[in-house]
Structures are given as structure tokens and as C-alpha cells.
N, C-alpha and C positions, 0 to 999 in steps of 0.2 A: 264769424266773418264780418257781420255788421258792426260789432264793437271795434274790431281792428280798423275797419274803414272809418268809423266815427272818430277814432283817435287820430288817424291820419288827416282827416278833414280839419279837425281842430288844430292840429300841429301846423299844417300847411295853408290853412285858411282857403281851402278850395273844395269844390264839390267832387264827389267820386267819379263822375262821368263828365265828358266834354259837354259844354252847353250851359244853359241856365238852370234855374231851379225846376222849371217845368219840363226840362229835358231828361230828368233823372228817371230811372226805372220806377214803375208804379210801386209804391209802398216802401221803397228802400229807405228814404229819409225818415219815415215814421218808425221803421224797425231799428234804424241806427239810434234815433232819439230814445226809444224804449230801452235799448241795451245800455245806453249811457246813463239813463235814469236808474236802472237796476244796479249798475256798477257803482255809481256815486252813492246810492243808498247803502250798499254794503260797505263802502269805505267809511261812511259816517258811523254805521253800526259797529264796525270793527274798532274804530277810534273811540267809541263810547266805553270800551273795556268792560262790557257787561253791566254797566249802570243803566238798566232799562227804564227805571223811573225818571231819571234825568233826561234820557232820550225821549221818552213818551211826553214829557212836559215841554221840551225845547223843540222837538221835531217829530210830532206825532205821525206825519205822513211817511217819514222814513221807516219808523217802526211798523206801521201798517203794511208797507210794501214788503218789508223783510218777512213779516208774519204770513202774508199772502203767498209768497214764494215758498216758504217752509211748508205751508199747508198743501200747496200743489205738489211739492216733492213727496210728501207723505202719502198723498192720494195716488201718485204715480207708482211709488214703491210698494204700497200695501194693498 
């Protein structure tokens, strides 16, 4: 839900709720930003076409985020 809301906010240049920045529900903007960061990291990861060395050299934070999420998935599944 937060990712969809973040896309809509980017598209329409508006906040999700009426009012200003401090009128938004507690934590919503942070969750939206986190979801956008994960989505964007996976887009870059997918675009790297498996060239992990180049990705590690050019954008190590993206690779670290993807690895963290993979580790959390493995911990959750196993």
C-alpha cells in the first residue's frame, strides 16, 4: 500500500492526506520512502543483469540492500 501511495505522490506531486507535511499519519512518509528505496534498489539490481561485481563497484549500497532483503527472506522462510 505504501509503495502505491508513494508512486501516486510522485506522479501527482501531492501528499497522501490533506494538509501539510506534519499533518500526515505518523510513520507513513517514512514507510513510503523505505518502500521506494527498496523498489528502486531492485530496479537497479535487475538492470545490472547479474553483473554483481560491476554493481558492487558502482553502487555498493544497492547491492547491500538487496542482500539484506534476501537474507531476511531466507530467515523468514527457513
